[in-house]
C-alpha positions in Angstrom: -4.1 26.4 9.3 -3.1 26.0 5.5 -5.1 26.3 2.2 -4.4 23.9 -0.4 -5.6 23.5 -3.7 -5.0 19.8 -5.1 -5.9 19.2 -8.6 -6.0 15.1 -10.1 -8.7 12.9 -10.7 -12.2 12.1 -8.6 -13.3 8.3 -8.9 -16.2 6.1 -7.7 -15.0 3.1 -6.2 -17.0 0.2 -5.8 -15.3 -2.3 -3.3 -16.2 -5.7 -2.9 -14.9 -7.3 0.5 -14.0 -11.4 0.1 -13.0 -14.0 2.6 -9.2 -14.4 0.7 -8.9 -13.5 -2.9 -10.2 -15.9 -5.7 -8.2 -17.5 -8.1 -8.8 -16.9 -11.8 -12.6 -18.4 -13.6 -13.3 -18.9 -9.7 -16.9 -17.3 -8.5 -16.7 -16.1 -5.0 -19.4 -14.2 -3.0 -18.8 -11.4 -1.7 -19.0 -10.3 2.4 -19.9 -6.5 1.5 -19.8 -4.3 -1.2 -19.5 -0.1 -0.4 -19.8 2.9 -2.8 -16.9 5.2 -2.0 -15.4 8.6 -3.2 -12.2 7.8 -4.5 -9.1 9.2 -6.4 -5.5 10.0 -5.6 -5.7 13.7 -5.0 -9.3 13.6 -4.1 -8.6 11.0 -1.0 -5.7 13.4 -0.1 -8.0 16.4 0.3 -10.1 14.6 2.6 -7.3 13.5 4.9 -6.4 16.9 5.1 -9.2 18.3 5.7 -9.3 15.9 8.8 -6.1 17.1 9.5 -7.6 20.6 10.2 -6.3 21.9 6.9 -8.4 24.5 4.4 -8.6 22.2 1.6 -10.3 23.2 -2.6 -10.1 19.8 -4.7 -10.4 20.8 -8.4 -11.0 18.1 -11.2 -13.3 16.7 -13.9 -16.3 15.4 -12.6 -19.4 13.8 -15.1 -22.8 15.5 -15.1 -24.3 12.1 -14.0 -25.4 11.0 -10.3 -22.1 9.4 -10.3 -20.4 12.9 -10.1 -23.5 13.9 -7.4 -21.9 11.8 -5.1 -18.3 12.6 -5.5 -18.7 16.5 -5.1 -21.2 15.8 -2.3 -18.7 13.3 -1.0 -15.9 15.7 -0.9 -18.3 18.7 0.4 -19.0 16.4 3.3 -15.5 16.6 4.1 -15.6 20.6 4.2 -13.4 20.6 0.6 -14.3 23.3 -1.6 -15.1 21.6 -5.1 -16.4 25.2 -6.7 -13.2 25.1 -9.4 -13.9 21.6 -10.4 -15.7 21.1 -13.8 -18.4 19.0 -15.1 -18.3 17.2 -18.5 -21.3 15.3 -20.2 -18.8 13.8 -22.6 -18.0 10.8 -20.7 -19.4 8.8 -17.8 -17.5 8.7 -14.0 -14.2 7.1 -13.6 -15.0 3.9 -11.6 -12.8 1.6 -9.9 -13.7 -1.9 -9.5 -12.4 -3.0 -6.2 -11.7 -6.5 -4.8 -10.9 -6.4 -0.8 -9.1 -9.6 0.7 -10.2 -8.9 4.2 -7.7 -11.8 5.3 -4.2 -9.5 4.9 -6.5 -6.1 4.1 -5.3 -6.0 0.4 -6.8 -5.0 -2.5 -7.4 -5.5 -6.1 -8.3 -2.5 -8.7 -9.8 -2.4 -12.1 -10.3 0.9 -13.1 -12.2 2.5 -16.0 -11.8 6.0 -17.1 -13.4 7.7 -20.6 -14.0 11.0 -19.3 -11.6 13.6 -20.4 -8.8 15.1 -18.2 -8.9 18.7 -16.2 -7.5 20.8 -19.1 -4.9 23.5 -18.3 -7.7 25.7 -19.8 -10.1 25.0 -16.5 -7.2 25.3 -14.5 -6.6 28.9 -16.5 -10.1 30.3 -14.8 -8.7 29.4 -10.8 -7.1 32.1 -8.9 -4.1 31.3 -6.9 -3.4 33.9 -4.9 -5.1 32.8 -2.0 -3.3 29.3 -1.8 -0.5 28.3 0.4 0.2 25.1 -1.3 -0.3 23.3 -4.5 -0.3 19.5 -5.0 -1.4 17.6 -8.3 -1.2 14.3 -9.8 1.7 13.5 -12.6 -1.1 12.5 -15.3 -1.2 14.3 -18.5 2.3 15.6 -18.3 2.8 18.3 -20.8 -0.6 19.6 -19.8 0.4 19.3 -16.0 3.6 21.0 -16.8 1.7 24.1 -18.9 -0.4 24.3 -15.3 2.7 24.2 -13.6 4.4 26.8 -15.5 1.3 29.0 -14.7 1.9 28.7 -10.8 5.5 29.2 -11.0 5.1 32.4 -13.4 2.2 34.0 -10.7 3.1 32.3 -7.9 6.8 31.9 -7.5 6.7 31.4 -4.0 3.8 28.8 -3.8 5.1 25.1 -2.4 4.5 22.6 -5.0 4.0 18.7 -4.6 3.5 16.3 -7.2 2.8 12.7 -6.9 4.5 10.8 -9.0 2.3 7.3 -8.8 2.7 5.3 -12.4 5.3 5.9 -15.3 3.6 7.9 -18.3 5.4 9.3 -21.0 6.9 12.4 -20.2 6.8 12.2 -16.7 10.1 14.0 -16.0 9.6 17.1 -17.6 7.2 17.5 -14.3 10.0 17.3 -11.7 11.4 20.9 -12.4 8.4 22.3 -10.8 8.4 20.5 -7.5 9.2 21.7 -4.6 8.4 17.6 -3.2 8.4 15.1 -5.6 5.9 11.7 -4.0 7.1 8.9 -5.4 5.6 5.4 -5.3 7.1 2.0 -4.8 5.6 0.6 -7.7 7.1 3.7 -10.1 10.5 2.6 -8.3 10.2 -0.8 -9.5 9.2 0.2 -13.3 12.5 1.6 -13.7 14.3 -1.2 -12.0 14.7 -0.2 -8.5 14.7 -2.5 -5.6 14.9 0.2 -2.9 14.2 3.5 -1.8 17.8 4.4 -1.3 19.2 4.2 -4.5 16.3 4.8 -6.5 16.3 8.3 -5.0 19.6 8.6 -5.9 18.7 8.6 -9.0 16.4 11.1 -9.0 18.6 13.4 -7.3 20.9 13.7 -11.0 17.9 15.0 -12.3 16.7 17.2 -10.0 18.3 19.2 -7.1 15.6 21.7 -6.1 13.2 19.1 -4.8 12.7 17.1 -1.4 12.6 13.7 -2.6 10.4 11.0 -0.8 9.1 7.6 -2.2 7.2 5.2 0.1 8.0 1.3 0.7 4.7 -0.2 2.2 5.6 -2.2 5.0 9.4 -0.8 4.1 8.2 2.3 5.8 9.4 5.0 3.4 12.5 7.2 2.4 13.3 10.8 1.8 16.1 12.7 0.4 16.2 16.6 1.3 17.0 19.0 -1.7 20.4 20.2 -2.7 21.3 23.3 -0.7 24.5 25.6 -2.1 25.7 22.8 -3.5 25.9 20.4 -0.6 23.9 17.2 -1.1 21.7 15.9 1.9 22.1 11.9 3.1 18.9 9.9 2.7 16.6 9.5 5.7 14.5 6.4 6.3 11.1 5.5 8.7 9.8 2.7 9.5 6.4 1.6 8.6 3.8 1.3 11.4 1.4 -1.6 11.3 -1.2 -2.0 13.1 -2.2 -4.4 15.3 -4.9 -5.5 13.2 -4.4 -5.4 9.1 -7.6 -4.4 7.8 -7.7 -1.9 4.6 -4.8 -0.7 2.4 -6.9 1.2 0.0 -6.2 4.8 0.0 -3.0 4.0 2.5 -0.7 5.9 0.0 -3.1 8.8 -0.3 -2.7 8.9 3.3 0.7 8.8 3.7 0.6 11.7 0.7 -1.1 13.9 2.8 0.2 13.4 6.1 3.5 14.4 4.5 2.0 17.5 3.5 0.6 18.4 6.2 3.7 17.8 8.6 5.4 20.3 5.7 2.3 22.8 5.9 3.0 22.9 9.7 6.7 23.4 9.5 8.2 20.2 10.4 11.6 19.0 9.2 11.3 16.5 6.7 12.9 13.7 8.7 9.9 14.3 11.0 7.0 14.9 8.2 8.1 11.3 7.3 7.7 9.6 9.8 4.3 11.2 10.9 3.2 10.3 7.3 4.0 6.3 7.8 2.6 6.4 11.4 -0.8 8.2 9.6 -0.6 5.6 7.0 0.1 2.6 9.5 -3.1 3.5 11.7 -5.0 4.3 8.7 -4.5 0.9 7.5 -6.1 -0.5 10.6 -9.6 0.7 9.5 -12.3 0.5 7.3 -12.3 3.5 4.8 -11.2 7.3 5.7 -13.0 8.6 8.6 -9.7 8.8 10.3 -11.7 11.6 12.9 -14.8 9.3 13.8 -12.4 6.3 14.5 -10.0 8.0 16.8 -6.8 7.8 15.1 -5.6 11.7 14.7 
Protein backbone atom coordinates (compact mmCIF):
# COMPACT_ATOMS: atom_id res chain seq x y z
CA UNK A 1 0.00 0.00 0.00
CA UNK A 2 1.31 3.44 -0.98
CA UNK A 3 0.65 6.69 0.85
CA UNK A 4 -0.50 9.24 -1.72
CA UNK A 5 -1.05 12.98 -1.44
CA UNK A 6 -3.40 14.49 -4.05
CA UNK A 7 -3.93 18.22 -4.49
CA UNK A 8 -6.68 19.80 -6.58
CA UNK A 9 -10.25 20.97 -6.48
CA UNK A 10 -13.29 19.38 -4.92
CA UNK A 11 -16.76 20.34 -6.10
CA UNK A 12 -20.42 19.85 -5.45
CA UNK A 13 -21.84 18.02 -8.47
CA UNK A 14 -25.55 18.44 -9.13
CA UNK A 15 -26.38 15.72 -11.66
CA UNK A 16 -29.63 15.81 -13.60
CA UNK A 17 -30.29 12.62 -15.56
CA UNK A 18 -32.39 13.06 -18.69
CA UNK A 19 -33.77 10.80 -21.40
CA UNK A 20 -31.86 12.41 -24.25
CA UNK A 21 -29.93 15.67 -24.25
CA UNK A 22 -32.28 18.67 -24.69
CA UNK A 23 -32.14 21.12 -27.57
CA UNK A 24 -31.40 24.78 -26.87
CA UNK A 25 -34.42 26.60 -25.42
CA UNK A 26 -36.18 23.29 -24.75
CA UNK A 27 -37.66 22.33 -21.38
CA UNK A 28 -37.34 18.70 -20.28
CA UNK A 29 -38.09 16.82 -17.09
CA UNK A 30 -35.19 15.22 -15.22
CA UNK A 31 -35.53 11.52 -14.51
CA UNK A 32 -33.36 11.79 -11.39
CA UNK A 33 -31.30 14.35 -9.50
CA UNK A 34 -28.20 13.47 -7.51
CA UNK A 35 -25.83 15.47 -5.32
CA UNK A 36 -22.29 14.14 -5.50
CA UNK A 37 -18.79 15.12 -4.48
CA UNK A 38 -16.71 15.90 -7.56
CA UNK A 39 -13.41 17.42 -8.65
CA UNK A 40 -10.63 15.64 -10.52
CA UNK A 41 -8.10 15.08 -7.73
CA UNK A 42 -10.82 14.35 -5.18
CA UNK A 43 -12.40 11.75 -7.48
CA UNK A 44 -9.04 10.14 -8.20
CA UNK A 45 -8.33 9.94 -4.47
CA UNK A 46 -11.68 8.17 -3.96
CA UNK A 47 -10.78 5.60 -6.62
CA UNK A 48 -7.27 5.12 -5.24
CA UNK A 49 -8.66 4.56 -1.77
CA UNK A 50 -10.98 1.85 -3.08
CA UNK A 51 -8.00 0.26 -4.82
CA UNK A 52 -6.31 -0.11 -1.44
CA UNK A 53 -4.02 2.94 -1.35
CA UNK A 54 -3.81 5.29 1.64
CA UNK A 55 -4.81 8.75 0.39
CA UNK A 56 -4.69 12.32 1.60
CA UNK A 57 -6.45 15.13 -0.25
CA UNK A 58 -5.56 18.80 0.09
CA UNK A 59 -7.54 21.65 -1.43
CA UNK A 60 -9.67 24.67 -0.70
CA UNK A 61 -13.16 24.06 0.68
CA UNK A 62 -15.77 26.70 1.41
CA UNK A 63 -16.84 27.12 5.01
CA UNK A 64 -20.47 26.18 4.41
CA UNK A 65 -22.77 23.16 4.42
CA UNK A 66 -21.67 22.13 0.93
CA UNK A 67 -18.06 22.16 2.13
CA UNK A 68 -19.09 19.95 5.05
CA UNK A 69 -20.74 17.57 2.58
CA UNK A 70 -17.61 17.34 0.42
CA UNK A 71 -15.27 16.65 3.33
CA UNK A 72 -17.71 14.15 4.79
CA UNK A 73 -17.85 12.27 1.49
CA UNK A 74 -14.07 12.12 1.24
CA UNK A 75 -13.74 10.93 4.80
CA UNK A 76 -16.37 8.26 4.12
CA UNK A 77 -13.86 6.69 1.74
CA UNK A 78 -11.09 6.85 4.36
CA UNK A 79 -9.34 9.85 2.82
CA UNK A 80 -7.33 12.10 5.12
CA UNK A 81 -8.54 15.71 4.68
CA UNK A 82 -6.63 17.40 7.50
CA UNK A 83 -4.50 19.39 5.04
CA UNK A 84 -7.51 21.02 3.39
CA UNK A 85 -8.29 24.65 4.16
CA UNK A 86 -11.73 26.12 4.92
CA UNK A 87 -12.36 29.52 3.34
CA UNK A 88 -15.06 32.13 4.04
CA UNK A 89 -14.51 34.29 0.95
CA UNK A 90 -16.35 32.23 -1.65
CA UNK A 91 -18.92 29.52 -2.17
CA UNK A 92 -18.48 25.84 -2.89
CA UNK A 93 -17.42 25.27 -6.52
CA UNK A 94 -20.43 23.72 -8.22
CA UNK A 95 -20.78 21.68 -11.41
CA UNK A 96 -24.23 21.49 -12.96
CA UNK A 97 -24.21 18.27 -14.95
CA UNK A 98 -26.67 17.00 -17.53
CA UNK A 99 -26.34 13.22 -17.77
CA UNK A 100 -27.83 11.70 -20.92
CA UNK A 101 -29.04 8.21 -20.08
CA UNK A 102 -29.31 7.23 -23.72
CA UNK A 103 -25.55 7.27 -24.27
CA UNK A 104 -23.96 7.98 -20.87
CA UNK A 105 -22.60 11.40 -21.89
CA UNK A 106 -22.26 14.27 -19.44
CA UNK A 107 -22.39 17.98 -20.18
CA UNK A 108 -20.99 20.26 -17.47
CA UNK A 109 -21.52 23.90 -16.55
CA UNK A 110 -19.07 24.81 -13.79
CA UNK A 111 -19.20 27.80 -11.44
CA UNK A 112 -16.37 28.83 -9.12
CA UNK A 113 -15.63 31.92 -7.06
CA UNK A 114 -13.56 30.24 -4.33
CA UNK A 115 -9.80 31.00 -4.19
CA UNK A 116 -7.49 28.13 -5.06
CA UNK A 117 -5.36 26.15 -2.63
CA UNK A 118 -2.24 28.27 -2.18
CA UNK A 119 1.47 27.68 -1.86
CA UNK A 120 1.32 29.06 1.70
CA UNK A 121 -1.22 26.37 2.60
CA UNK A 122 0.94 23.75 0.90
CA UNK A 123 3.98 24.74 2.97
CA UNK A 124 2.17 23.50 6.09
CA UNK A 125 2.22 19.91 4.80
CA UNK A 126 4.98 17.55 5.92
CA UNK A 127 5.93 15.65 2.75
CA UNK A 128 8.01 12.94 4.39
CA UNK A 129 5.20 10.36 4.94
CA UNK A 130 4.23 10.19 1.26
CA UNK A 131 5.19 7.68 -1.42
CA UNK A 132 3.53 9.52 -4.33
CA UNK A 133 2.46 13.11 -5.03
CA UNK A 134 -0.34 13.92 -7.50
CA UNK A 135 -1.50 17.39 -8.49
CA UNK A 136 -3.86 18.97 -11.01
CA UNK A 137 -2.34 21.39 -13.50
CA UNK A 138 -4.08 24.54 -12.26
CA UNK A 139 -2.92 28.04 -11.19
CA UNK A 140 0.32 27.04 -12.83
CA UNK A 141 2.84 29.48 -11.33
CA UNK A 142 1.59 28.68 -7.81
CA UNK A 143 1.61 24.96 -8.55
CA UNK A 144 5.17 25.25 -9.90
CA UNK A 145 6.23 26.67 -6.53
CA UNK A 146 4.67 23.65 -4.82
CA UNK A 147 6.46 21.28 -7.16
CA UNK A 148 9.76 23.09 -6.63
CA UNK A 149 9.35 22.56 -2.88
CA UNK A 150 8.69 18.85 -3.47
CA UNK A 151 11.85 18.52 -5.58
CA UNK A 152 13.91 20.38 -2.98
CA UNK A 153 12.66 18.51 0.08
CA UNK A 154 11.79 15.06 -1.33
CA UNK A 155 13.61 14.70 -4.68
CA UNK A 156 12.92 10.95 -4.79
CA UNK A 157 9.14 11.36 -4.45
CA UNK A 158 7.34 10.34 -7.67
CA UNK A 159 5.21 13.18 -9.04
CA UNK A 160 2.23 12.89 -11.38
CA UNK A 161 0.55 15.92 -12.92
CA UNK A 162 -2.83 15.94 -14.64
CA UNK A 163 -2.88 18.26 -17.66
CA UNK A 164 -6.56 18.45 -18.55
CA UNK A 165 -7.21 21.96 -19.84
CA UNK A 166 -5.05 24.58 -21.58
CA UNK A 167 -3.99 27.16 -19.02
CA UNK A 168 -1.54 30.05 -19.00
CA UNK A 169 2.05 28.86 -18.34
CA UNK A 170 1.06 25.22 -17.96
CA UNK A 171 4.24 24.14 -19.74
CA UNK A 172 6.31 25.26 -16.73
CA UNK A 173 4.99 22.21 -14.85
CA UNK A 174 6.39 19.61 -17.24
CA UNK A 175 9.93 19.67 -15.89
CA UNK A 176 8.81 18.60 -12.40
CA UNK A 177 6.85 15.49 -13.41
CA UNK A 178 7.69 11.81 -13.44
CA UNK A 179 4.28 11.13 -15.03
CA UNK A 180 2.28 13.57 -17.16
CA UNK A 181 -1.39 12.68 -17.71
CA UNK A 182 -2.86 14.51 -20.69
CA UNK A 183 -6.48 14.68 -21.84
CA UNK A 184 -7.78 14.33 -25.39
CA UNK A 185 -9.29 17.83 -25.11
CA UNK A 186 -5.84 19.27 -24.35
CA UNK A 187 -4.39 17.54 -27.41
CA UNK A 188 -7.26 18.77 -29.59
CA UNK A 189 -6.72 22.33 -28.36
CA UNK A 190 -3.16 22.15 -29.66
CA UNK A 191 -4.27 20.88 -33.06
CA UNK A 192 -3.58 17.15 -32.67
CA UNK A 193 -6.01 14.46 -33.77
CA UNK A 194 -4.22 11.39 -32.43
CA UNK A 195 -2.23 10.54 -29.35
CA UNK A 196 0.90 9.44 -31.21
CA UNK A 197 1.71 12.78 -32.81
CA UNK A 198 0.69 14.65 -29.68
CA UNK A 199 2.98 12.69 -27.33
CA UNK A 200 5.92 13.02 -29.72
CA UNK A 201 5.40 16.79 -29.66
CA UNK A 202 5.45 16.77 -25.83
CA UNK A 203 8.56 14.58 -25.75
CA UNK A 204 10.43 17.38 -27.50
CA UNK A 205 9.79 19.53 -24.40
CA UNK A 206 10.61 17.06 -21.63
CA UNK A 207 12.71 13.89 -21.46
CA UNK A 208 12.33 12.96 -17.79
CA UNK A 209 8.61 12.09 -17.60
CA UNK A 210 6.49 9.18 -18.72
CA UNK A 211 3.78 10.64 -20.97
CA UNK A 212 0.20 9.37 -21.18
CA UNK A 213 -2.77 10.61 -23.17
CA UNK A 214 -6.23 9.08 -22.74
CA UNK A 215 -8.42 9.21 -25.85
CA UNK A 216 -11.87 8.02 -24.80
CA UNK A 217 -13.27 5.25 -26.99
CA UNK A 218 -9.92 4.96 -28.79
CA UNK A 219 -8.12 3.90 -25.62
CA UNK A 220 -4.89 5.58 -24.55
CA UNK A 221 -1.29 6.09 -25.64
CA UNK A 222 1.89 6.21 -23.56
CA UNK A 223 5.50 7.16 -24.20
CA UNK A 224 8.06 6.17 -21.58
CA UNK A 225 10.75 8.58 -20.44
CA UNK A 226 14.02 8.85 -22.33
CA UNK A 227 16.75 6.78 -20.63
CA UNK A 228 20.45 7.39 -21.38
CA UNK A 229 19.47 9.28 -24.51
CA UNK A 230 17.50 6.33 -25.90
CA UNK A 231 14.02 7.24 -27.05
CA UNK A 232 11.16 4.85 -26.29
CA UNK A 233 8.43 3.72 -28.65
CA UNK A 234 4.77 4.63 -28.35
CA UNK A 235 2.56 2.12 -26.53
CA UNK A 236 -1.20 1.85 -27.02
CA UNK A 237 -4.05 0.21 -25.15
CA UNK A 238 -7.51 -0.14 -26.65
CA UNK A 239 -10.60 0.99 -24.78
CA UNK A 240 -12.64 -1.60 -22.88
CA UNK A 241 -16.25 -0.40 -23.15
CA UNK A 242 -18.82 -1.96 -20.83
CA UNK A 243 -21.69 -4.04 -22.20
CA UNK A 244 -24.00 -1.09 -21.46
CA UNK A 245 -22.70 2.49 -21.33
CA UNK A 246 -24.26 4.06 -18.23
CA UNK A 247 -22.22 7.03 -16.97
CA UNK A 248 -19.00 8.56 -18.33
CA UNK A 249 -18.73 11.19 -15.57
CA UNK A 250 -15.28 10.88 -13.88
CA UNK A 251 -14.07 8.19 -16.29
CA UNK A 252 -10.89 10.24 -16.80
CA UNK A 253 -10.38 10.58 -13.06
CA UNK A 254 -10.78 6.80 -12.77
CA UNK A 255 -8.24 6.26 -15.56
CA UNK A 256 -5.69 8.50 -13.84
CA UNK A 257 -6.21 6.81 -10.47
CA UNK A 258 -5.87 3.32 -11.92
CA UNK A 259 -2.66 4.28 -13.72
CA UNK A 260 -1.15 5.76 -10.55
CA UNK A 261 -2.23 2.68 -8.57
CA UNK A 262 -0.60 0.36 -11.09
CA UNK A 263 2.65 2.33 -11.05
CA UNK A 264 2.66 2.37 -7.23
CA UNK A 265 2.35 -1.42 -7.34
CA UNK A 266 5.36 -1.64 -9.63
CA UNK A 267 3.65 -2.47 -12.92
CA UNK A 268 5.51 -1.36 -16.07
CA UNK A 269 4.02 1.50 -18.05
CA UNK A 270 2.46 -0.72 -20.73
CA UNK A 271 0.64 -2.92 -18.21
CA UNK A 272 -0.41 0.13 -16.20
CA UNK A 273 -1.90 1.69 -19.34
CA UNK A 274 -4.01 -1.39 -20.01
CA UNK A 275 -5.13 -1.64 -16.38
CA UNK A 276 -6.21 2.01 -16.46
CA UNK A 277 -8.24 1.58 -19.64
CA UNK A 278 -9.88 -1.54 -18.23
CA UNK A 279 -10.98 0.10 -14.98
CA UNK A 280 -12.17 3.27 -16.73
CA UNK A 281 -14.27 1.11 -19.04
CA UNK A 282 -15.82 -0.82 -16.17
CA UNK A 283 -16.58 2.45 -14.38
CA UNK A 284 -18.55 3.66 -17.44
CA UNK A 285 -20.88 0.70 -16.91
CA UNK A 286 -22.06 1.92 -13.49
CA UNK A 287 -23.60 5.08 -12.08
CA UNK A 288 -21.14 7.02 -9.91
CA UNK A 289 -17.82 5.97 -8.35
CA UNK A 290 -18.73 3.26 -5.85
CA UNK A 291 -16.62 0.68 -7.63
CA UNK A 292 -16.33 -1.72 -4.70
CA UNK A 293 -20.10 -1.76 -4.08
CA UNK A 294 -20.67 -2.53 -7.76
CA UNK A 295 -18.12 -5.38 -7.71
CA UNK A 296 -15.97 -4.03 -10.54
CA UNK A 297 -12.59 -3.90 -8.78
